[in-house]
C-alpha positions in Angstrom: 100.0 60.4 186.5 101.3 58.6 189.5 99.7 56.5 192.1 100.4 57.7 195.6 98.6 57.2 199.0 95.7 55.5 197.5 95.0 58.5 195.3 95.7 59.4 191.7 97.9 62.5 191.6 97.8 64.5 188.4 101.0 66.5 187.7 99.9 69.8 186.0 102.3 71.6 183.8 102.4 74.8 185.8 101.4 76.1 189.3 98.5 77.9 187.6 97.3 74.6 186.1 97.7 73.0 189.6 95.4 75.7 191.1 92.9 75.2 188.4 92.9 71.4 188.7 92.3 71.7 192.3 89.2 73.8 191.8 87.9 71.4 189.2 88.3 68.3 191.5 86.6 69.8 194.5 83.4 68.0 195.3 80.2 69.7 195.9 79.4 70.2 199.6 76.0 68.6 199.2 76.1 64.9 198.4 73.3 63.9 195.9 72.0 60.5 196.1 69.1 60.8 193.7 69.7 59.7 190.1 68.8 63.0 188.4 71.1 64.8 190.8 73.9 62.2 190.3 73.6 62.6 186.5 73.8 66.4 186.8 76.9 66.1 188.9 78.5 63.6 186.5 77.8 65.9 183.5 79.1 68.9 185.3 82.4 67.1 186.1 82.7 65.9 182.5 82.2 69.5 181.3 84.6 70.9 183.9 87.4 68.3 183.1 86.7 68.7 179.4 86.5 65.0 178.8 83.9 62.6 177.4 84.2 59.9 180.1 85.6 59.2 183.5 87.9 56.3 184.3 86.4 56.2 187.7 83.2 57.5 189.3 82.6 56.8 193.0 79.7 57.0 195.4 81.5 57.6 198.6 80.6 58.9 202.1 77.4 57.1 202.2 77.3 57.2 206.0 73.5 57.1 206.9 71.0 54.3 206.2 68.7 56.9 204.7 71.5 57.7 202.1 72.0 54.2 201.3 68.3 53.6 200.8 68.1 56.6 198.5 71.2 55.7 196.5 70.3 52.1 196.1 66.6 52.6 195.5 65.0 52.7 191.9 65.8 56.1 190.6 68.7 56.5 192.9 72.5 57.2 192.2 73.3 53.7 191.5 70.8 53.6 188.6 72.5 56.8 187.3 75.9 55.0 187.5 74.6 52.0 185.7 73.1 54.2 183.0 76.4 56.1 182.8 78.3 52.9 182.3 75.9 51.7 179.5 76.3 55.1 177.8 80.2 55.0 177.9 80.4 58.0 180.3 82.3 55.9 182.9 84.6 52.9 182.5 83.9 49.6 184.1 86.1 48.5 186.9 
């Protein structure tokens, strides 16, 4: 891995691997801020990447006050992130 332009860039072994990695890392078009939806997205990412944890899981593109309220409210995505940290599914920063 190398760090470039503020992103982690993975170096796949072959062009076919690069194509598959790009597909795996694509984000869903719908951003999910409720906890159960965030958990589903996390588990789907773990399965697609074939790993048991992520080094970094971000909540990004919170651009609307309603999204912030949802993500930070009880049962929101931040609760799912705290639970994932406790369960070892994501590493602490």
